[in-house]
C-alpha positions as a LaTeX table, in Angstrom:
\begin{tabular}{lrrr}
\hline
Residue & $x$ (\AA) & $y$ (\AA) & $z$ (\AA) \\
\hline
Met1 & $-0.28$ & $-0.23$ & $-0.14$ \\
Pro2 & 1.39 & 3.43 & $-0.93$ \\
Gly3 & 2.24 & 5.73 & 1.43 \\
Pro4 & 0.52 & 9.21 & 1.88 \\
Thr5 & 1.79 & 11.79 & $-0.83$ \\
Pro6 & 4.12 & 14.48 & 0.68 \\
Asp7 & 2.21 & 18.03 & 0.85 \\
Pro8 & 4.16 & 20.22 & $-2.02$ \\
Leu9 & 2.76 & 23.31 & $-0.15$ \\
Ala10 & 4.72 & 21.86 & 3.41 \\
Glu11 & 7.77 & 21.22 & 1.60 \\
Glu12 & 8.04 & 24.28 & 0.13 \\
Lys13 & 7.69 & 25.92 & 3.46 \\
Arg14 & 10.17 & 23.92 & 5.06 \\
Leu15 & 12.73 & 24.30 & 2.26 \\
His16 & 12.48 & 27.79 & 2.68 \\
Trp17 & 13.34 & 27.43 & 6.35 \\
Ala18 & 16.22 & 25.17 & 5.42 \\
Leu19 & 17.35 & 27.98 & 3.28 \\
Ala20 & 17.07 & 30.40 & 5.65 \\
Leu21 & 19.01 & 28.97 & 8.31 \\
Glu22 & 21.96 & 28.66 & 5.89 \\
Leu23 & 21.62 & 32.31 & 5.18 \\
Met24 & 21.89 & 32.76 & 9.05 \\
Ser25 & 24.88 & 30.37 & 9.25 \\
Val26 & 26.56 & 32.53 & 6.33 \\
Gly27 & 26.06 & 35.92 & 8.06 \\
Trp28 & 26.95 & 34.84 & 11.45 \\
Asn29 & 29.83 & 32.91 & 10.46 \\
Leu30 & 31.48 & 35.54 & 8.10 \\
Ala31 & 30.98 & 38.36 & 10.79 \\
Val32 & 32.56 & 35.98 & 13.70 \\
Gly33 & 35.25 & 34.66 & 11.72 \\
Val34 & 36.00 & 38.02 & 10.70 \\
Ala35 & 35.93 & 39.85 & 14.13 \\
Ala36 & 37.97 & 36.76 & 15.46 \\
Val37 & 40.72 & 36.68 & 12.86 \\
Ile38 & 41.12 & 40.58 & 13.46 \\
Val39 & 41.23 & 40.49 & 16.94 \\
Gly40 & 43.31 & 37.35 & 17.17 \\
Met41 & 46.06 & 39.15 & 15.21 \\
Leu42 & 45.99 & 42.27 & 17.22 \\
Ala43 & 46.39 & 40.12 & 20.47 \\
Ser44 & 48.57 & 37.46 & 18.87 \\
Ser45 & 46.20 & 35.06 & 19.88 \\
Leu46 & 46.78 & 31.87 & 17.66 \\
Ala47 & 43.52 & 30.12 & 19.13 \\
Leu48 & 41.17 & 32.89 & 18.23 \\
Phe49 & 42.67 & 33.20 & 14.79 \\
Ser50 & 42.43 & 29.64 & 14.24 \\
Phe51 & 38.74 & 29.66 & 15.30 \\
Gly52 & 38.19 & 32.68 & 13.17 \\
Ala53 & 39.15 & 30.48 & 10.30 \\
Asp54 & 37.30 & 27.81 & 11.15 \\
Ala55 & 34.48 & 29.94 & 11.21 \\
Ile56 & 35.32 & 31.40 & 7.67 \\
Ala57 & 35.52 & 27.69 & 6.47 \\
Ala58 & 32.32 & 26.88 & 7.89 \\
Met59 & 30.70 & 29.99 & 6.62 \\
Leu60 & 31.99 & 28.60 & 2.94 \\
Gly61 & 29.98 & 25.37 & 3.71 \\
Ala62 & 27.07 & 26.90 & 4.51 \\
Val63 & 27.52 & 29.07 & 1.49 \\
Val64 & 27.27 & 25.81 & $-0.67$ \\
Val65 & 24.23 & 24.13 & 0.97 \\
Ala66 & 22.39 & 27.47 & 0.66 \\
Trp67 & 23.08 & 27.61 & $-2.90$ \\
Arg68 & 22.04 & 24.19 & $-3.48$ \\
Phe69 & 18.68 & 24.76 & $-1.71$ \\
Tyr70 & 18.32 & 27.70 & $-3.71$ \\
Ala71 & 18.98 & 25.66 & $-6.97$ \\
Glu72 & 16.24 & 23.22 & $-5.78$ \\
Thr73 & 13.73 & 26.09 & $-5.56$ \\
Arg74 & 14.66 & 26.14 & $-9.40$ \\
Lys75 & 14.84 & 22.69 & $-10.42$ \\
Arg76 & 17.89 & 22.39 & $-10.95$ \\
Pro77 & 20.04 & 20.66 & $-8.10$ \\
Glu78 & 22.31 & 18.45 & $-9.99$ \\
Arg79 & 23.95 & 21.05 & $-12.16$ \\
Glu80 & 24.92 & 23.20 & $-9.19$ \\
His81 & 26.07 & 19.99 & $-7.15$ \\
Arg82 & 28.78 & 19.65 & $-9.71$ \\
Arg83 & 29.63 & 23.55 & $-10.09$ \\
Leu84 & 29.92 & 23.82 & $-6.41$ \\
Glu85 & 31.50 & 20.74 & $-5.32$ \\
Trp86 & 35.16 & 22.24 & $-6.14$ \\
Ile87 & 34.46 & 24.91 & $-3.62$ \\
Thr88 & 33.87 & 22.09 & $-0.56$ \\
Arg89 & 37.23 & 20.29 & $-1.82$ \\
Leu90 & 39.50 & 23.83 & $-1.89$ \\
Ser91 & 37.81 & 24.45 & 1.65 \\
Gly92 & 39.34 & 21.27 & 2.83 \\
Ala93 & 42.40 & 21.27 & 1.29 \\
Leu94 & 42.81 & 25.13 & 2.90 \\
Leu95 & 41.76 & 23.50 & 6.53 \\
Val96 & 44.61 & 20.98 & 6.07 \\
Leu97 & 47.31 & 23.30 & 5.11 \\
Phe98 & 45.85 & 25.55 & 8.02 \\
Cys99 & 46.36 & 22.75 & 10.56 \\
Ile100 & 50.19 & 22.60 & 9.74 \\
Phe101 & 50.45 & 26.43 & 9.81 \\
Ile102 & 48.89 & 26.43 & 13.48 \\
Ala103 & 51.47 & 23.54 & 14.82 \\
Val104 & 54.55 & 25.62 & 13.50 \\
Ala105 & 53.32 & 29.06 & 14.83 \\
Ala106 & 52.54 & 27.54 & 18.11 \\
Ile107 & 55.48 & 26.01 & 18.33 \\
Thr108 & 57.32 & 29.36 & 17.45 \\
Gln109 & 55.27 & 31.05 & 20.19 \\
Leu110 & 55.83 & 28.19 & 22.46 \\
Phe111 & 59.56 & 28.55 & 22.20 \\
Asp112 & 59.68 & 32.40 & 22.50 \\
Ala113 & 60.21 & 33.35 & 18.74 \\
Gly114 & 57.03 & 34.77 & 18.63 \\
Ala115 & 54.76 & 37.34 & 20.25 \\
Lys116 & 53.18 & 36.18 & 23.63 \\
Pro117 & 49.26 & 35.76 & 23.27 \\
Leu118 & 47.47 & 39.07 & 24.65 \\
Ala119 & 44.59 & 38.46 & 27.18 \\
Thr120 & 41.61 & 39.59 & 25.14 \\
Asp121 & 37.87 & 40.11 & 26.66 \\
Arg122 & 36.75 & 40.59 & 22.97 \\
Gly123 & 38.04 & 37.25 & 22.15 \\
Ile124 & 35.92 & 35.65 & 24.91 \\
Ala125 & 32.95 & 37.81 & 23.76 \\
Ile126 & 33.32 & 36.34 & 20.32 \\
Ser127 & 33.98 & 32.81 & 21.36 \\
Gly128 & 31.24 & 32.92 & 23.71 \\
Ala129 & 28.59 & 34.26 & 21.49 \\
Ser130 & 29.91 & 31.69 & 19.14 \\
Phe131 & 29.41 & 28.70 & 21.22 \\
Ala132 & 26.02 & 29.47 & 22.11 \\
Ala133 & 24.79 & 30.57 & 18.24 \\
Ala134 & 26.43 & 26.92 & 17.43 \\
Ile135 & 24.08 & 25.07 & 19.60 \\
Leu136 & 21.17 & 26.72 & 18.42 \\
Leu137 & 22.15 & 26.44 & 14.88 \\
Ser138 & 23.06 & 22.83 & 15.27 \\
Arg139 & 19.71 & 21.78 & 16.78 \\
Ala140 & 17.78 & 23.90 & 14.30 \\
Lys141 & 19.30 & 22.23 & 11.36 \\
Leu142 & 19.36 & 18.75 & 12.32 \\
Ala143 & 15.27 & 18.88 & 13.08 \\
Cys144 & 14.87 & 20.61 & 9.53 \\
Ala145 & 17.24 & 17.75 & 8.13 \\
Thr146 & 14.85 & 15.38 & 9.51 \\
Ala147 & 11.80 & 16.91 & 8.65 \\
Ile148 & 12.94 & 17.22 & 4.88 \\
Ala149 & 15.18 & 14.10 & 4.57 \\
Ser150 & 18.14 & 15.96 & 3.84 \\
Ala151 & 21.71 & 14.37 & 4.37 \\
Ala152 & 23.11 & 17.46 & 2.83 \\
Leu153 & 21.21 & 19.79 & 5.75 \\
Arg154 & 22.42 & 16.92 & 8.35 \\
Glu155 & 26.09 & 17.09 & 7.46 \\
Asp156 & 26.03 & 20.97 & 7.87 \\
Gly157 & 24.50 & 20.55 & 11.04 \\
Trp158 & 27.21 & 18.18 & 12.23 \\
Arg159 & 29.42 & 20.79 & 10.90 \\
Asn160 & 27.70 & 23.21 & 13.35 \\
Ile161 & 28.39 & 20.47 & 16.15 \\
Thr162 & 32.23 & 20.86 & 15.19 \\
Ser163 & 32.03 & 24.57 & 15.90 \\
Ile164 & 30.94 & 24.23 & 19.07 \\
Trp165 & 34.02 & 22.07 & 20.41 \\
Val166 & 35.83 & 24.43 & 18.36 \\
Ser167 & 34.38 & 27.68 & 19.99 \\
Gly168 & 34.19 & 25.87 & 23.40 \\
Ile169 & 37.85 & 25.30 & 23.44 \\
Ala170 & 38.95 & 28.53 & 22.43 \\
Leu171 & 36.96 & 30.06 & 24.84 \\
Leu172 & 38.69 & 28.22 & 27.49 \\
Gly173 & 41.92 & 28.94 & 26.20 \\
Leu174 & 41.22 & 32.70 & 25.91 \\
Ser175 & 39.41 & 33.00 & 29.40 \\
Ala176 & 42.60 & 31.12 & 31.16 \\
Asn177 & 44.72 & 33.24 & 29.74 \\
Val178 & 42.13 & 36.46 & 30.71 \\
Glu179 & 41.66 & 35.32 & 34.25 \\
Leu180 & 44.68 & 33.28 & 35.39 \\
Asp181 & 47.45 & 35.11 & 33.08 \\
Trp182 & 48.42 & 31.51 & 31.47 \\
Trp183 & 49.62 & 32.83 & 28.30 \\
Trp184 & 50.62 & 29.48 & 27.14 \\
Ala185 & 46.85 & 28.21 & 27.37 \\
Asp186 & 46.22 & 30.09 & 24.10 \\
Leu187 & 48.60 & 28.05 & 22.24 \\
Ala188 & 47.37 & 24.56 & 24.09 \\
Ala189 & 43.75 & 25.68 & 22.86 \\
Ala190 & 45.60 & 25.94 & 19.30 \\
Phe191 & 46.89 & 22.74 & 19.31 \\
Ala192 & 43.50 & 21.33 & 20.86 \\
Leu193 & 41.94 & 22.74 & 17.80 \\
Ile194 & 44.13 & 20.84 & 15.18 \\
Pro195 & 42.02 & 17.69 & 15.19 \\
Phe196 & 38.83 & 19.22 & 14.82 \\
Ile197 & 39.85 & 21.54 & 11.97 \\
Gly198 & 41.65 & 18.86 & 10.14 \\
Ile199 & 39.29 & 16.19 & 10.21 \\
Ser200 & 36.37 & 18.66 & 8.89 \\
Gly201 & 39.30 & 19.52 & 6.32 \\
Leu202 & 39.67 & 16.07 & 5.33 \\
Gln203 & 36.07 & 15.67 & 4.98 \\
Asp204 & 35.29 & 18.17 & 3.00 \\
Leu205 & 38.65 & 17.59 & 0.83 \\
Phe206 & 38.27 & 13.65 & 0.34 \\
Gly207 & 34.71 & 12.39 & 1.88 \\
Pro208 & 31.83 & 11.73 & $-0.28$ \\
Leu209 & 29.27 & 14.76 & $-1.15$ \\
Ser210 & 25.57 & 14.20 & $-0.45$ \\
Arg211 & 24.01 & 14.79 & $-3.56$ \\
Asp212 & 20.40 & 14.89 & $-1.97$ \\
Ile213 & 18.73 & 17.66 & $-0.84$ \\
Met214 & 15.02 & 16.60 & $-0.22$ \\
Ala215 & 14.87 & 12.96 & $-0.64$ \\
His216 & 10.88 & 13.06 & $-0.62$ \\
Arg217 & 11.23 & 15.67 & $-4.18$ \\
Leu218 & 14.13 & 13.82 & $-5.87$ \\
Lys219 & 12.37 & 10.35 & $-5.66$ \\
Gly220 & 9.58 & 11.80 & $-7.02$ \\
Glu221 & 11.33 & 12.85 & $-9.65$ \\
Gln222 & 12.71 & 9.74 & $-10.46$ \\
\hline
\end{tabular}
């Protein structure tokens, strides 16, 4: 016995909500990433700078998914999937290279060959706000992904969970520097970020990319 036919109007509303979530991710990660990179450079904070670079990478991922949802509304998802795949691969390659940079820079600073990280309240505010936002975005995306059966949105929701860890680790390192004057905690946090950023990069570079946006609609077109 065939199952109930999906309501096209309800699917359109969910699709537009998914697109809105991705657009919010793009705007938020861009603002947070740029702010973290600038403040991190001014404070010689490798943890904050690394966190900002990861946020910018997350922004690029959200741009790809958002554009794919937009393409879905125009009934041409397959063409846009091929066109945007190179952005994901390039972002992954840059993240892997950035992990090498983090390791080298942290070792350089640790052995007095670079400027010591400065305590920065702005960095705590940026990473703390990002920590809270990543929790909200991950929950909303995973819930919406379940509703529309979208593997692409689910993967991006899990990417936000990675952002929770990244922002949380950066927040701990920055807080230790501000409250306890442990400048080395910033470098320890930067080292701790390498596995999270590196795994995200390797997944983008070598991992399979989900071809579906809305499983119900794609199945209906077969």
